[in-house]
C-alpha positions as CSV (number, residue, x, y, z in Angstrom):
1,X,0.0,0.0,0.1
2,X,1.8,3.0,-1.2
3,X,-0.7,5.3,0.3
4,X,1.0,4.9,3.7
5,X,4.1,6.5,2.2
6,X,2.1,9.2,0.6
7,X,0.5,9.9,3.9
8,X,3.8,10.0,5.7
9,X,5.1,12.6,3.0
10,X,1.9,14.5,3.4
11,X,2.4,14.6,7.1
12,X,6.0,15.7,6.7
13,X,4.8,18.7,4.6
14,X,2.1,19.6,7.2
15,X,4.6,19.5,10.0
16,X,6.9,21.9,8.2
17,X,4.1,24.3,7.4
18,X,2.8,24.1,11.1
19,X,6.4,24.8,12.4
20,X,6.7,27.8,9.9
21,X,3.2,29.0,11.2
22,X,4.2,28.5,14.8
23,X,1.2,26.2,15.5
24,X,1.0,23.0,17.6
25,X,-2.1,21.6,16.3
26,X,-3.5,21.0,12.8
27,X,-7.3,20.4,12.7
28,X,-7.9,19.7,9.0
29,X,-5.8,18.8,5.9
30,X,-7.3,19.1,2.5
31,X,-5.7,17.3,-0.6
32,X,-6.7,17.0,-4.3
33,X,-6.3,13.6,-5.9
34,X,-6.8,13.0,-9.5
35,X,-8.7,10.0,-10.7
36,X,-5.6,9.1,-12.8
37,X,-3.0,9.6,-10.1
38,X,-2.8,6.1,-9.0
39,X,-3.9,7.0,-5.5
40,X,-6.7,5.3,-3.9
41,X,-8.6,7.9,-1.9
42,X,-10.0,5.2,0.6
43,X,-6.6,3.8,1.2
44,X,-5.2,7.3,1.8
45,X,-8.0,8.1,4.2
46,X,-7.2,4.9,6.1
47,X,-3.2,5.6,6.2
48,X,-3.5,9.2,7.1
49,X,-4.3,8.6,10.9
50,X,-1.5,6.1,11.0
51,X,1.0,8.5,9.5
52,X,-0.3,11.4,11.7
53,X,-0.1,9.6,15.1
54,X,2.2,11.5,17.5
55,X,2.4,14.6,15.2
56,X,0.7,18.1,15.1
57,X,-1.8,16.5,12.9
58,X,-2.7,13.6,15.3
59,X,-6.4,14.5,15.3
60,X,-6.7,16.2,12.0
61,X,-9.5,15.4,9.6
62,X,-8.3,14.4,6.1
63,X,-10.5,16.0,3.4
64,X,-10.0,14.4,-0.1
65,X,-11.2,16.3,-3.1
66,X,-11.2,14.0,-6.2
67,X,-10.3,15.7,-9.5
68,X,-11.9,14.0,-12.7
69,X,-9.8,13.5,-15.8
70,X,-10.1,16.4,-18.3
71,X,-8.7,16.2,-21.9
72,X,-8.5,18.5,-24.7
73,X,-8.7,17.0,-28.3
74,X,-6.1,18.1,-30.8
75,X,-8.4,17.2,-33.7
76,X,-11.6,19.2,-32.7
77,X,-10.3,21.4,-29.8
78,X,-13.1,20.1,-27.6
79,X,-12.4,19.9,-23.9
80,X,-14.2,16.9,-22.3
81,X,-14.2,14.6,-19.1
82,X,-14.0,11.0,-20.4
83,X,-14.4,8.1,-18.1
84,X,-11.3,6.1,-17.4
85,X,-10.0,4.0,-19.1
86,X,-11.2,5.5,-22.3
87,X,-9.3,8.7,-22.9
88,X,-10.8,9.6,-26.1
89,X,-12.7,12.8,-27.1
90,X,-16.3,12.5,-26.2
91,X,-17.3,14.7,-29.2
92,X,-15.3,13.3,-32.2
93,X,-13.8,10.0,-30.7
94,X,-10.1,10.9,-31.4
95,X,-7.5,9.6,-29.2
96,X,-5.2,12.5,-30.2
97,X,-5.8,14.2,-26.8
98,X,-3.9,16.0,-24.2
99,X,-4.5,15.3,-20.4
100,X,-5.0,18.6,-18.7
101,X,-6.3,17.6,-15.3
102,X,-6.7,14.2,-13.4
103,X,-3.2,13.3,-12.3
104,X,-3.0,15.6,-9.5
105,X,-1.9,14.7,-5.9
106,X,-1.6,18.2,-4.1
107,X,-1.7,19.5,-0.6
108,X,-4.4,22.1,-1.0
109,X,-4.7,23.5,2.5
110,X,-4.4,23.0,6.1
111,X,-6.5,24.4,9.1
112,X,-4.7,25.1,12.4
113,X,-5.8,25.7,15.9
114,X,-4.6,29.1,17.1
């Protein structure tokens, strides 16, 4: 389960931010996870408290915002949100597309207790 190592890296970032901000308690952590990122949101939710144990984020709530795949078609210039695993334009059916969203894995925000 690579989500545990992702959760540990996330907690490391959160601890650095908390130290910079001078806080001792993080109450909420929000991340964006793309549907094509290879990260299972449920597994990340499970791993997060394990990684947060004994840190400033120990009792923090993890909020996962899922980002759907979005592509732009090079043939017809349409921007659509196809359903994985079919990354083809929904308008013309072309597979000559560019993925512009859906691979994200980002720390979006943290909330702290002041």
